[in-house]
Biopython code that builds the backbone (N, CA, C, O; Angstrom):
import numpy as np
from Bio.PDB.StructureBuilder import StructureBuilder

atoms = [
    (1, "UNK", "N", (-76.322, -16.643, 36.954)),
    (1, "UNK", "CA", (-77.228, -15.810, 37.858)),
    (1, "UNK", "C", (-78.857, -16.197, 36.954)),
    (1, "UNK", "O", (-79.880, -16.538, 37.548)),
    (2, "UNK", "N", (-78.761, -16.065, 35.693)),
    (2, "UNK", "CA", (-80.341, -16.520, 35.182)),
    (2, "UNK", "C", (-81.010, -17.719, 35.989)),
    (2, "UNK", "O", (-82.063, -17.503, 36.590)),
    (3, "UNK", "N", (-80.509, -18.786, 36.012)),
    (3, "UNK", "CA", (-81.195, -19.682, 36.678)),
    (3, "UNK", "C", (-81.895, -19.177, 38.125)),
    (3, "UNK", "O", (-83.090, -19.224, 38.415)),
    (4, "UNK", "N", (-80.777, -18.681, 38.940)),
    (4, "UNK", "CA", (-80.791, -18.293, 40.270)),
    (4, "UNK", "C", (-82.066, -17.293, 40.178)),
    (4, "UNK", "O", (-82.861, -17.353, 41.115)),
    (5, "UNK", "N", (-82.295, -16.487, 39.249)),
    (5, "UNK", "CA", (-83.471, -15.627, 39.086)),
    (5, "UNK", "C", (-84.451, -16.074, 38.776)),
    (5, "UNK", "O", (-85.365, -15.601, 39.452)),
    (6, "UNK", "N", (-84.985, -17.251, 37.590)),
    (6, "UNK", "CA", (-85.736, -17.985, 37.049)),
    (6, "UNK", "C", (-86.455, -18.781, 38.551)),
    (6, "UNK", "O", (-87.639, -19.067, 38.732)),
    (7, "UNK", "N", (-85.653, -18.929, 39.192)),
    (7, "UNK", "CA", (-86.054, -19.995, 40.413)),
    (7, "UNK", "C", (-86.462, -19.246, 41.652)),
    (7, "UNK", "O", (-87.192, -19.843, 42.443)),
    (8, "UNK", "N", (-86.159, -18.258, 41.870)),
    (8, "UNK", "CA", (-86.485, -16.801, 43.289)),
    (8, "UNK", "C", (-87.782, -17.029, 43.359)),
    (8, "UNK", "O", (-88.408, -17.237, 42.320)),
    (9, "UNK", "N", (-88.447, -17.029, 44.669)),
    (9, "UNK", "CA", (-90.250, -16.754, 44.640)),
    (9, "UNK", "C", (-89.765, -15.503, 44.733)),
    (9, "UNK", "O", (-89.810, -15.278, 43.523)),
    (10, "UNK", "N", (-89.189, -14.160, 45.347)),
    (10, "UNK", "CA", (-88.918, -12.962, 45.468)),
    (10, "UNK", "C", (-87.629, -12.685, 45.099)),
    (10, "UNK", "O", (-86.551, -12.950, 45.632)),
    (11, "UNK", "N", (-88.005, -11.953, 43.826)),
    (11, "UNK", "CA", (-87.320, -11.012, 43.531)),
    (11, "UNK", "C", (-86.774, -9.893, 43.649)),
    (11, "UNK", "O", (-86.680, -9.572, 42.464)),
    (12, "UNK", "N", (-86.252, -8.888, 44.350)),
    (12, "UNK", "CA", (-86.061, -8.067, 44.743)),
    (12, "UNK", "C", (-84.675, -7.377, 44.653)),
    (12, "UNK", "O", (-83.668, -8.077, 44.753)),
    (13, "UNK", "N", (-84.570, -5.960, 44.459)),
    (13, "UNK", "CA", (-83.024, -5.454, 44.906)),
    (13, "UNK", "C", (-83.278, -4.592, 45.558)),
    (13, "UNK", "O", (-84.437, -4.398, 45.924)),
    (14, "UNK", "N", (-82.224, -3.775, 45.918)),
    (14, "UNK", "CA", (-82.361, -2.237, 46.837)),
    (14, "UNK", "C", (-81.846, -0.810, 46.201)),
    (14, "UNK", "O", (-81.176, -1.053, 45.198)),
    (15, "UNK", "N", (-81.904, 0.037, 46.357)),
    (15, "UNK", "CA", (-81.029, 1.328, 46.182)),
    (15, "UNK", "C", (-79.547, 0.905, 46.017)),
    (15, "UNK", "O", (-78.938, 1.198, 44.988)),
    (16, "UNK", "N", (-79.162, 0.448, 46.686)),
    (16, "UNK", "CA", (-77.781, 0.276, 47.492)),
    (16, "UNK", "C", (-77.150, -0.273, 46.060)),
    (16, "UNK", "O", (-76.153, 0.233, 45.545)),
    (17, "UNK", "N", (-78.001, -1.560, 45.409)),
    (17, "UNK", "CA", (-77.178, -2.703, 44.867)),
    (17, "UNK", "C", (-77.202, -1.622, 43.245)),
    (17, "UNK", "O", (-76.176, -1.513, 42.574)),
    (18, "UNK", "N", (-78.544, -0.912, 42.835)),
    (18, "UNK", "CA", (-78.675, -0.683, 41.471)),
    (18, "UNK", "C", (-77.549, 0.655, 41.450)),
    (18, "UNK", "O", (-77.027, 1.023, 40.398)),
    (19, "UNK", "N", (-77.265, 1.325, 42.812)),
    (19, "UNK", "CA", (-76.478, 2.194, 42.724)),
    (19, "UNK", "C", (-75.048, 2.031, 41.929)),
    (19, "UNK", "O", (-74.546, 2.665, 41.001)),
    (20, "UNK", "N", (-74.555, 0.738, 42.813)),
    (20, "UNK", "CA", (-73.334, 0.165, 42.951)),
    (20, "UNK", "C", (-72.967, -0.489, 41.509)),
    (20, "UNK", "O", (-71.838, -0.429, 41.021)),
    (21, "UNK", "N", (-74.241, -1.216, 40.808)),
    (21, "UNK", "CA", (-74.051, -2.025, 39.744)),
    (21, "UNK", "C", (-73.687, -0.532, 38.417)),
    (21, "UNK", "O", (-72.833, -0.440, 37.536)),
    (22, "UNK", "N", (-74.853, 0.460, 38.887)),
    (22, "UNK", "CA", (-75.143, 0.979, 37.411)),
    (22, "UNK", "C", (-73.379, 2.157, 37.722)),
    (22, "UNK", "O", (-72.893, 2.517, 36.650)),
    (23, "UNK", "N", (-72.832, 2.498, 38.609)),
    (23, "UNK", "CA", (-71.344, 3.377, 39.016)),
    (23, "UNK", "C", (-70.039, 1.869, 38.340)),
    (23, "UNK", "O", (-69.013, 2.052, 37.685)),
    (24, "UNK", "N", (-70.541, 0.702, 38.757)),
    (24, "UNK", "CA", (-69.421, -0.063, 38.215)),
    (24, "UNK", "C", (-69.480, -0.342, 37.081)),
    (24, "UNK", "O", (-68.403, -0.737, 36.635)),
    (25, "UNK", "N", (-70.556, -0.302, 36.152)),
    (25, "UNK", "CA", (-71.023, -0.732, 34.930)),
    (25, "UNK", "C", (-70.373, 0.675, 33.929)),
    (25, "UNK", "O", (-69.858, 0.640, 32.812)),
    (26, "UNK", "N", (-70.661, 1.940, 34.907)),
    (26, "UNK", "CA", (-70.470, 3.030, 33.571)),
    (26, "UNK", "C", (-68.733, 3.862, 33.940)),
    (26, "UNK", "O", (-68.398, 5.004, 33.624)),
    (27, "UNK", "N", (-67.928, 2.844, 34.663)),
    (27, "UNK", "CA", (-66.582, 3.039, 34.919)),
    (27, "UNK", "C", (-66.154, 3.264, 33.591)),
    (27, "UNK", "O", (-66.835, 2.795, 32.679)),
    (28, "UNK", "N", (-64.976, 4.007, 33.306)),
    (28, "UNK", "CA", (-64.589, 4.626, 31.792)),
    (28, "UNK", "C", (-64.224, 3.480, 31.568)),
    (28, "UNK", "O", (-64.864, 3.231, 30.546)),
    (29, "UNK", "N", (-63.363, 2.160, 31.905)),
    (29, "UNK", "CA", (-62.482, 1.130, 31.401)),
    (29, "UNK", "C", (-63.943, 0.204, 31.394)),
    (29, "UNK", "O", (-63.632, -0.837, 31.972)),
    (30, "UNK", "N", (-65.081, 0.139, 31.084)),
    (30, "UNK", "CA", (-65.825, -0.754, 30.734)),
    (30, "UNK", "C", (-66.417, -0.846, 29.511)),
    (30, "UNK", "O", (-65.925, -1.438, 28.550)),
    (31, "UNK", "N", (-67.810, -0.083, 29.529)),
    (31, "UNK", "CA", (-68.289, 0.135, 28.446)),
    (31, "UNK", "C", (-68.542, 1.716, 27.609)),
    (31, "UNK", "O", (-69.374, 1.873, 26.716)),
    (32, "UNK", "N", (-67.702, 2.696, 28.090)),
    (32, "UNK", "CA", (-67.752, 3.490, 27.607)),
    (32, "UNK", "C", (-69.170, 4.246, 27.700)),
    (32, "UNK", "O", (-69.385, 5.066, 26.806)),
    (33, "UNK", "N", (-69.913, 4.110, 28.434)),
    (33, "UNK", "CA", (-71.116, 4.445, 28.462)),
    (33, "UNK", "C", (-71.395, 5.587, 29.902)),
    (33, "UNK", "O", (-70.781, 5.420, 30.956)),
    (34, "UNK", "N", (-72.304, 6.604, 29.727)),
    (34, "UNK", "CA", (-72.334, 7.257, 30.708)),
    (34, "UNK", "C", (-73.181, 6.553, 31.907)),
    (34, "UNK", "O", (-73.742, 5.461, 31.821)),
    (35, "UNK", "N", (-73.157, 7.381, 33.004)),
    (35, "UNK", "CA", (-74.099, 6.800, 34.453)),
    (35, "UNK", "C", (-75.624, 7.013, 33.631)),
    (35, "UNK", "O", (-76.416, 6.072, 33.670)),
    (36, "UNK", "N", (-75.880, 7.879, 33.126)),
    (36, "UNK", "CA", (-77.577, 7.832, 32.608)),
    (36, "UNK", "C", (-77.539, 6.763, 31.761)),
    (36, "UNK", "O", (-78.374, 5.921, 32.092)),
    (37, "UNK", "N", (-76.922, 6.474, 30.832)),
    (37, "UNK", "CA", (-76.926, 5.363, 29.915)),
    (37, "UNK", "C", (-77.353, 3.846, 30.459)),
    (37, "UNK", "O", (-78.345, 3.159, 30.219)),
    (38, "UNK", "N", (-76.186, 3.619, 31.291)),
    (38, "UNK", "CA", (-76.192, 2.567, 32.037)),
    (38, "UNK", "C", (-77.266, 2.408, 33.051)),
    (38, "UNK", "O", (-77.661, 1.252, 33.204)),
    (39, "UNK", "N", (-77.905, 3.480, 33.890)),
    (39, "UNK", "CA", (-79.001, 3.246, 34.281)),
    (39, "UNK", "C", (-80.079, 3.195, 34.209)),
    (39, "UNK", "O", (-80.853, 2.986, 35.143)),
    (40, "UNK", "N", (-80.472, 3.458, 32.576)),
    (40, "UNK", "CA", (-81.667, 2.814, 32.005)),
    (40, "UNK", "C", (-81.338, 1.452, 31.392)),
    (40, "UNK", "O", (-82.364, 0.867, 31.047)),
    (41, "UNK", "N", (-80.396, 0.887, 31.194)),
    (41, "UNK", "CA", (-80.241, -0.442, 31.120)),
    (41, "UNK", "C", (-80.676, -1.227, 32.118)),
    (41, "UNK", "O", (-81.582, -2.057, 32.182)),
    (42, "UNK", "N", (-79.644, -0.712, 33.119)),
    (42, "UNK", "CA", (-80.142, -1.416, 34.234)),
    (42, "UNK", "C", (-81.462, -1.625, 35.120)),
    (42, "UNK", "O", (-81.657, -2.337, 36.105)),
    (43, "UNK", "N", (-82.396, -0.644, 34.332)),
    (43, "UNK", "CA", (-83.401, -0.326, 35.055)),
    (43, "UNK", "C", (-84.963, -1.751, 34.034)),
    (43, "UNK", "O", (-86.010, -2.361, 34.248)),
    (44, "UNK", "N", (-83.742, -1.419, 32.806)),
    (44, "UNK", "CA", (-84.134, -2.098, 32.209)),
    (44, "UNK", "C", (-84.732, -3.843, 31.890)),
    (44, "UNK", "O", (-85.662, -4.449, 31.358)),
    (45, "UNK", "N", (-83.155, -4.123, 32.815)),
    (45, "UNK", "CA", (-82.826, -5.228, 32.954)),
    (45, "UNK", "C", (-83.650, -5.794, 34.172)),
    (45, "UNK", "O", (-83.836, -7.005, 34.295)),
    (46, "UNK", "N", (-84.134, -4.875, 35.061)),
    (46, "UNK", "CA", (-84.504, -5.279, 36.350)),
    (46, "UNK", "C", (-86.119, -5.290, 36.104)),
    (46, "UNK", "O", (-86.905, -5.901, 36.828)),
    (47, "UNK", "N", (-86.430, -4.629, 35.132)),
    (47, "UNK", "CA", (-87.971, -4.330, 34.712)),
    (47, "UNK", "C", (-88.517, -6.116, 33.847)),
    (47, "UNK", "O", (-89.461, -6.897, 33.968)),
    (48, "UNK", "N", (-87.347, -6.033, 33.073)),
    (48, "UNK", "CA", (-87.669, -7.304, 32.087)),
    (48, "UNK", "C", (-87.944, -8.525, 32.798)),
    (48, "UNK", "O", (-88.752, -9.393, 32.471)),
    (49, "UNK", "N", (-87.108, -8.502, 33.912)),
    (49, "UNK", "CA", (-87.151, -10.141, 34.927)),
    (49, "UNK", "C", (-87.936, -10.094, 36.192)),
    (49, "UNK", "O", (-87.916, -11.009, 37.015)),
    (50, "UNK", "N", (-88.735, -8.829, 36.341)),
    (50, "UNK", "CA", (-89.484, -8.921, 37.234)),
    (50, "UNK", "C", (-89.258, -8.204, 38.724)),
    (50, "UNK", "O", (-89.957, -7.951, 39.705)),
    (51, "UNK", "N", (-87.910, -8.030, 38.329)),
    (51, "UNK", "CA", (-87.169, -7.529, 39.827)),
    (51, "UNK", "C", (-87.743, -6.214, 40.513)),
    (51, "UNK", "O", (-87.763, -5.157, 39.882)),
    (52, "UNK", "N", (-88.250, -6.311, 41.935)),
    (52, "UNK", "CA", (-88.845, -5.215, 42.444)),
    (52, "UNK", "C", (-87.547, -4.426, 43.078)),
    (52, "UNK", "O", (-86.553, -5.087, 43.382)),
    (53, "UNK", "N", (-87.571, -3.068, 43.263)),
    (53, "UNK", "CA", (-86.903, -2.401, 43.842)),
    (53, "UNK", "C", (-87.736, -1.923, 45.090)),
    (53, "UNK", "O", (-88.703, -1.163, 45.023)),
    (54, "UNK", "N", (-87.069, -2.645, 46.577)),
    (54, "UNK", "CA", (-87.490, -2.164, 47.483)),
    (54, "UNK", "C", (-86.607, -1.215, 48.035)),
    (54, "UNK", "O", (-85.414, -1.193, 47.734)),
    (55, "UNK", "N", (-87.186, -0.340, 48.917)),
    (55, "UNK", "CA", (-86.760, 0.663, 49.959)),
    (55, "UNK", "C", (-85.439, -0.405, 50.986)),
    (55, "UNK", "O", (-85.486, -1.633, 51.052)),
    (56, "UNK", "N", (-84.379, 0.470, 51.672)),
    (56, "UNK", "CA", (-83.589, -0.037, 52.565)),
    (56, "UNK", "C", (-85.245, -0.343, 53.952)),
    (56, "UNK", "O", (-86.427, -0.001, 53.972)),
    (57, "UNK", "N", (-84.629, -0.878, 54.562)),
    (57, "UNK", "CA", (-85.374, -1.433, 55.638)),
    (57, "UNK", "C", (-85.645, -0.138, 56.725)),
    (57, "UNK", "O", (-84.734, 0.687, 56.790)),
    (58, "UNK", "N", (-86.899, 0.091, 57.615)),
    (58, "UNK", "CA", (-86.387, 1.227, 57.965)),
    (58, "UNK", "C", (-85.392, 1.596, 59.105)),
    (58, "UNK", "O", (-85.229, 0.901, 60.109)),
    (59, "UNK", "N", (-84.586, 3.052, 58.779)),
    (59, "UNK", "CA", (-83.187, 3.627, 59.495)),
    (59, "UNK", "C", (-83.451, 2.697, 60.532)),
    (59, "UNK", "O", (-83.440, 1.642, 59.899)),
    (60, "UNK", "N", (-83.664, 2.424, 61.619)),
    (60, "UNK", "CA", (-83.379, 1.660, 63.050)),
    (60, "UNK", "C", (-83.033, 0.623, 63.005)),
    (60, "UNK", "O", (-82.254, 0.092, 63.797)),
    (61, "UNK", "N", (-83.831, -0.135, 61.552)),
    (61, "UNK", "CA", (-83.319, -1.563, 61.170)),
    (61, "UNK", "C", (-82.277, -1.593, 60.714)),
    (61, "UNK", "O", (-81.419, -2.267, 61.285)),
    (62, "UNK", "N", (-82.027, -1.027, 59.768)),
    (62, "UNK", "CA", (-80.856, -0.472, 58.624)),
    (62, "UNK", "C", (-79.457, -0.210, 59.651)),
    (62, "UNK", "O", (-78.353, -0.615, 59.287)),
    (63, "UNK", "N", (-79.614, 0.376, 60.716)),
    (63, "UNK", "CA", (-78.514, 0.660, 61.392)),
    (63, "UNK", "C", (-78.254, -0.531, 61.524)),
    (63, "UNK", "O", (-77.394, -1.183, 60.932)),
    (64, "UNK", "N", (-79.395, -1.043, 62.744)),
    (64, "UNK", "CA", (-78.671, -2.270, 63.487)),
    (64, "UNK", "C", (-78.313, -3.501, 62.900)),
    (64, "UNK", "O", (-77.517, -4.177, 63.552)),
    (65, "UNK", "N", (-78.701, -3.943, 61.852)),
    (65, "UNK", "CA", (-78.448, -5.079, 61.065)),
    (65, "UNK", "C", (-76.973, -4.891, 60.486)),
    (65, "UNK", "O", (-76.024, -5.670, 60.577)),
    (66, "UNK", "N", (-77.049, -3.491, 59.788)),
    (66, "UNK", "CA", (-75.774, -2.921, 59.216)),
    (66, "UNK", "C", (-74.517, -3.076, 60.037)),
    (66, "UNK", "O", (-73.465, -3.331, 59.449)),
    (67, "UNK", "N", (-74.537, -2.969, 61.099)),
    (67, "UNK", "CA", (-73.762, -2.387, 62.147)),
    (67, "UNK", "C", (-73.349, -4.126, 62.683)),
    (67, "UNK", "O", (-72.214, -4.597, 62.770)),
    (68, "UNK", "N", (-74.409, -4.689, 62.926)),
    (68, "UNK", "CA", (-74.257, -6.407, 63.160)),
    (68, "UNK", "C", (-73.651, -6.531, 62.496)),
    (68, "UNK", "O", (-72.497, -6.361, 62.891)),
    (69, "UNK", "N", (-73.793, -6.918, 60.950)),
    (69, "UNK", "CA", (-72.560, -7.546, 60.168)),
    (69, "UNK", "C", (-71.107, -6.607, 59.940)),
    (69, "UNK", "O", (-70.082, -7.180, 59.569)),
    (70, "UNK", "N", (-71.121, -5.496, 60.132)),
    (70, "UNK", "CA", (-69.618, -5.017, 60.273)),
    (70, "UNK", "C", (-68.969, -5.411, 61.202)),
    (70, "UNK", "O", (-67.769, -5.665, 61.096)),
    (71, "UNK", "N", (-69.850, -5.576, 62.629)),
    (71, "UNK", "CA", (-69.325, -6.186, 63.685)),
    (71, "UNK", "C", (-68.521, -7.641, 63.632)),
    (71, "UNK", "O", (-67.425, -8.100, 63.953)),
    (72, "UNK", "N", (-69.785, -8.077, 63.011)),
    (72, "UNK", "CA", (-69.501, -9.816, 62.626)),
    (72, "UNK", "C", (-68.709, -10.334, 61.774)),
    (72, "UNK", "O", (-68.033, -11.362, 61.808)),
    (73, "UNK", "N", (-68.885, -9.306, 60.782)),
    (73, "UNK", "CA", (-68.016, -9.890, 59.535)),
    (73, "UNK", "C", (-67.235, -9.092, 58.574)),
    (73, "UNK", "O", (-67.134, -9.475, 57.409)),
    (74, "UNK", "N", (-66.714, -8.080, 58.957)),
    (74, "UNK", "CA", (-65.917, -6.692, 58.691)),
    (74, "UNK", "C", (-64.609, -6.996, 58.714)),
    (74, "UNK", "O", (-63.728, -6.603, 57.949)),
    (75, "UNK", "N", (-64.525, -7.810, 59.751)),
    (75, "UNK", "CA", (-62.646, -8.237, 59.764)),
    (75, "UNK", "C", (-62.058, -8.915, 58.818)),
    (75, "UNK", "O", (-62.821, -9.453, 58.016)),
    (76, "UNK", "N", (-60.175, -9.152, 58.558)),
    (76, "UNK", "CA", (-59.725, -9.218, 57.414)),
    (76, "UNK", "C", (-59.993, -8.767, 56.115)),
    (76, "UNK", "O", (-60.770, -7.877, 55.767)),
    (77, "UNK", "N", (-59.106, -9.631, 55.293)),
    (77, "UNK", "CA", (-58.883, -9.041, 54.048)),
    (77, "UNK", "C", (-60.093, -9.187, 53.036)),
    (77, "UNK", "O", (-60.044, -8.490, 52.024)),
    (78, "UNK", "N", (-61.293, -10.125, 53.239)),
    (78, "UNK", "CA", (-61.764, -10.366, 52.602)),
    (78, "UNK", "C", (-63.361, -10.048, 53.103)),
    (78, "UNK", "O", (-64.364, -10.397, 52.479)),
    (79, "UNK", "N", (-63.341, -9.318, 54.352)),
    (79, "UNK", "CA", (-64.431, -8.942, 55.103)),
    (79, "UNK", "C", (-65.934, -7.706, 54.308)),
    (79, "UNK", "O", (-65.739, -6.969, 53.341)),
    (80, "UNK", "N", (-66.817, -7.786, 54.801)),
    (80, "UNK", "CA", (-67.684, -6.646, 54.145)),
    (80, "UNK", "C", (-67.460, -5.376, 54.275)),
    (80, "UNK", "O", (-67.090, -4.795, 55.295)),
    (81, "UNK", "N", (-67.733, -4.831, 53.000)),
    (81, "UNK", "CA", (-67.536, -3.557, 53.185)),
    (81, "UNK", "C", (-68.558, -2.745, 53.510)),
    (81, "UNK", "O", (-69.657, -3.241, 53.759)),
    (82, "UNK", "N", (-68.376, -1.509, 53.553)),
    (82, "UNK", "CA", (-69.770, -0.290, 53.875)),
    (82, "UNK", "C", (-70.883, -1.139, 52.693)),
    (82, "UNK", "O", (-71.809, -1.802, 53.159)),
    (83, "UNK", "N", (-70.776, -1.086, 51.847)),
    (83, "UNK", "CA", (-72.154, -1.341, 50.863)),
    (83, "UNK", "C", (-72.539, -2.831, 51.272)),
    (83, "UNK", "O", (-73.732, -3.128, 51.210)),
    (84, "UNK", "N", (-71.884, -3.516, 51.566)),
    (84, "UNK", "CA", (-71.807, -4.917, 51.444)),
    (84, "UNK", "C", (-72.371, -5.087, 52.970)),
    (84, "UNK", "O", (-73.110, -6.061, 53.121)),
    (85, "UNK", "N", (-72.166, -4.407, 53.934)),
    (85, "UNK", "CA", (-73.260, -4.109, 54.910)),
    (85, "UNK", "C", (-74.403, -3.719, 55.106)),
    (85, "UNK", "O", (-75.087, -4.020, 56.085)),
    (86, "UNK", "N", (-74.785, -2.890, 54.042)),
    (86, "UNK", "CA", (-76.092, -2.502, 53.555)),
    (86, "UNK", "C", (-76.688, -3.356, 52.601)),
    (86, "UNK", "O", (-77.897, -3.146, 52.505)),
    (87, "UNK", "N", (-76.170, -4.426, 51.714)),
    (87, "UNK", "CA", (-76.868, -5.494, 51.154)),
    (87, "UNK", "C", (-77.301, -6.721, 52.154)),
    (87, "UNK", "O", (-78.199, -7.526, 51.908)),
    (88, "UNK", "N", (-76.365, -6.698, 53.497)),
    (88, "UNK", "CA", (-76.255, -8.113, 54.194)),
    (88, "UNK", "C", (-77.954, -7.095, 55.067)),
    (88, "UNK", "O", (-78.820, -7.854, 55.503)),
    (89, "UNK", "N", (-78.115, -6.154, 55.155)),
    (89, "UNK", "CA", (-79.231, -5.693, 56.378)),
    (89, "UNK", "C", (-80.525, -5.557, 55.512)),
    (89, "UNK", "O", (-81.548, -5.221, 56.111)),
    (90, "UNK", "N", (-80.599, -5.816, 53.957)),
    (90, "UNK", "CA", (-81.382, -5.624, 53.043)),
    (90, "UNK", "C", (-81.927, -7.310, 52.837)),
    (90, "UNK", "O", (-83.111, -7.643, 52.875)),
    (91, "UNK", "N", (-81.036, -8.029, 52.667)),
    (91, "UNK", "CA", (-81.154, -9.516, 52.670)),
    (91, "UNK", "C", (-81.849, -9.912, 53.803)),
    (91, "UNK", "O", (-82.920, -10.517, 53.862)),
    (92, "UNK", "N", (-81.000, -9.436, 54.866)),
    (92, "UNK", "CA", (-81.813, -10.017, 56.588)),
    (92, "UNK", "C", (-82.766, -9.494, 56.868)),
    (92, "UNK", "O", (-83.427, -10.258, 57.570)),
    (93, "UNK", "N", (-83.485, -8.142, 56.647)),
    (93, "UNK", "CA", (-84.689, -8.017, 56.823)),
    (93, "UNK", "C", (-86.027, -8.485, 55.906)),
    (93, "UNK", "O", (-87.153, -8.794, 56.295)),
    (94, "UNK", "N", (-85.468, -8.419, 54.525)),
    (94, "UNK", "CA", (-86.276, -9.186, 53.621)),
    (94, "UNK", "C", (-86.567, -10.393, 53.472)),
    (94, "UNK", "O", (-87.486, -10.795, 52.758)),
    (95, "UNK", "N", (-85.591, -11.293, 54.322)),
    (95, "UNK", "CA", (-85.717, -12.781, 54.396)),
    (95, "UNK", "C", (-85.530, -13.205, 53.048)),
    (95, "UNK", "O", (-86.483, -13.718, 52.461)),
    (96, "UNK", "N", (-84.107, -13.017, 52.308)),
    (96, "UNK", "CA", (-84.295, -13.576, 51.215)),
    (96, "UNK", "C", (-82.697, -13.990, 50.924)),
    (96, "UNK", "O", (-81.796, -13.652, 51.691)),
    (97, "UNK", "N", (-82.513, -14.644, 49.901)),
    (97, "UNK", "CA", (-80.615, -15.106, 49.885)),
    (97, "UNK", "C", (-80.505, -13.997, 49.189)),
    (97, "UNK", "O", (-81.352, -13.387, 48.536)),
    (98, "UNK", "N", (-78.855, -13.685, 49.475)),
    (98, "UNK", "CA", (-78.305, -12.504, 48.830)),
    (98, "UNK", "C", (-77.654, -13.527, 47.611)),
    (98, "UNK", "O", (-77.097, -14.615, 47.755)),
    (99, "UNK", "N", (-77.953, -12.726, 46.313)),
    (99, "UNK", "CA", (-76.790, -13.090, 44.811)),
    (99, "UNK", "C", (-75.807, -12.540, 45.168)),
    (99, "UNK", "O", (-75.852, -11.369, 45.545)),
    (100, "UNK", "N", (-75.065, -13.001, 45.149)),
    (100, "UNK", "CA", (-73.385, -12.409, 45.461)),
    (100, "UNK", "C", (-71.994, -13.365, 44.720)),
    (100, "UNK", "O", (-72.101, -14.583, 44.576)),
    (101, "UNK", "N", (-71.007, -12.769, 44.392)),
    (101, "UNK", "CA", (-69.778, -13.323, 43.845)),
    (101, "UNK", "C", (-68.811, -13.416, 44.855)),
    (101, "UNK", "O", (-67.836, -14.168, 44.868)),
    (102, "UNK", "N", (-69.243, -12.377, 45.927)),
    (102, "UNK", "CA", (-68.314, -12.088, 46.554)),
    (102, "UNK", "C", (-68.211, -12.838, 47.717)),
    (102, "UNK", "O", (-69.157, -12.714, 48.495)),
    (103, "UNK", "N", (-67.031, -13.818, 48.139)),
    (103, "UNK", "CA", (-66.400, -15.169, 48.751)),
    (103, "UNK", "C", (-66.663, -14.115, 50.650)),
    (103, "UNK", "O", (-66.443, -14.719, 51.700)),
    (104, "UNK", "N", (-66.929, -13.253, 50.652)),
    (104, "UNK", "CA", (-67.126, -12.519, 51.513)),
    (104, "UNK", "C", (-68.892, -12.747, 52.421)),
    (104, "UNK", "O", (-69.202, -12.738, 53.612)),
    (105, "UNK", "N", (-69.668, -12.923, 51.184)),
    (105, "UNK", "CA", (-70.844, -13.758, 51.626)),
    (105, "UNK", "C", (-70.819, -15.072, 52.531)),
    (105, "UNK", "O", (-71.321, -15.148, 53.652)),
    (106, "UNK", "N", (-70.198, -16.020, 51.903)),
    (106, "UNK", "CA", (-70.257, -17.025, 51.807)),
    (106, "UNK", "C", (-69.959, -17.135, 53.573)),
    (106, "UNK", "O", (-70.070, -18.291, 53.981)),
    (107, "UNK", "N", (-69.641, -16.215, 54.525)),
    (107, "UNK", "CA", (-69.004, -16.676, 55.538)),
    (107, "UNK", "C", (-69.769, -15.594, 56.395)),
    (107, "UNK", "O", (-69.330, -15.057, 57.412)),
    (108, "UNK", "N", (-70.958, -15.378, 55.816)),
    (108, "UNK", "CA", (-72.048, -14.674, 56.772)),
    (108, "UNK", "C", (-73.591, -15.791, 57.131)),
    (108, "UNK", "O", (-73.538, -16.970, 56.783)),
    (109, "UNK", "N", (-74.533, -15.380, 57.650)),
    (109, "UNK", "CA", (-75.382, -16.693, 58.247)),
    (109, "UNK", "C", (-76.362, -16.189, 57.033)),
    (109, "UNK", "O", (-77.522, -16.430, 57.371)),
    (110, "UNK", "N", (-76.307, -15.569, 55.731)),
    (110, "UNK", "CA", (-77.246, -15.634, 54.781)),
    (110, "UNK", "C", (-77.185, -16.749, 54.216)),
    (110, "UNK", "O", (-76.270, -17.571, 54.283)),
    (111, "UNK", "N", (-78.543, -16.833, 53.417)),
    (111, "UNK", "CA", (-78.271, -18.003, 52.438)),
    (111, "UNK", "C", (-77.544, -17.299, 51.129)),
    (111, "UNK", "O", (-77.882, -16.116, 51.071)),
    (112, "UNK", "N", (-76.835, -17.597, 50.287)),
    (112, "UNK", "CA", (-75.884, -17.340, 49.255)),
    (112, "UNK", "C", (-76.328, -18.093, 48.348)),
    (112, "UNK", "O", (-76.489, -19.305, 48.494)),
    (113, "UNK", "N", (-76.658, -17.232, 46.949)),
    (113, "UNK", "CA", (-76.885, -17.682, 45.387)),
    (113, "UNK", "C", (-75.665, -17.187, 44.565)),
    (113, "UNK", "O", (-75.462, -16.048, 44.143)),
    (114, "UNK", "N", (-74.894, -18.304, 44.433)),
    (114, "UNK", "CA", (-73.540, -17.803, 43.680)),
    (114, "UNK", "C", (-73.672, -17.291, 42.391)),
    (114, "UNK", "O", (-72.679, -16.898, 41.779)),
]
sb = StructureBuilder()
sb.init_structure("model")
sb.init_model(0)
sb.init_chain("A")
sb.init_seg("    ")
for serial, (resi, resn, name, xyz) in enumerate(atoms, 1):
    if name == "N":
        sb.init_residue(resn, " ", resi, " ")
    sb.init_atom(name, np.array(xyz, "f"), 0.0, 1.0, " ", f" {name:<3s}", serial, name[0])
structure = sb.get_structure()
């Protein structure tokens, strides 16, 4: 991940990605930290690396892009879920590759950085 971030022309993320990261890291079986504590750590991480938080695309574009992703890539056991479809919409709208470990994104038309 460090090399991918260091080499990226644009470093952006979305509120959905931050929410997902914070909730995942604040799970009781992870680090024993509260949502509030993890939020501060994640925001500090983003700021230290020059990662800009961008809004979701305009509402109609978010709907169109995320539903297009759902229609094309949701099927199957490893298809995109709701959050993934929103991540897809952001990457597509802002024309950036997606930093993802999920195999589901490799089956999309996005450039994926593992």
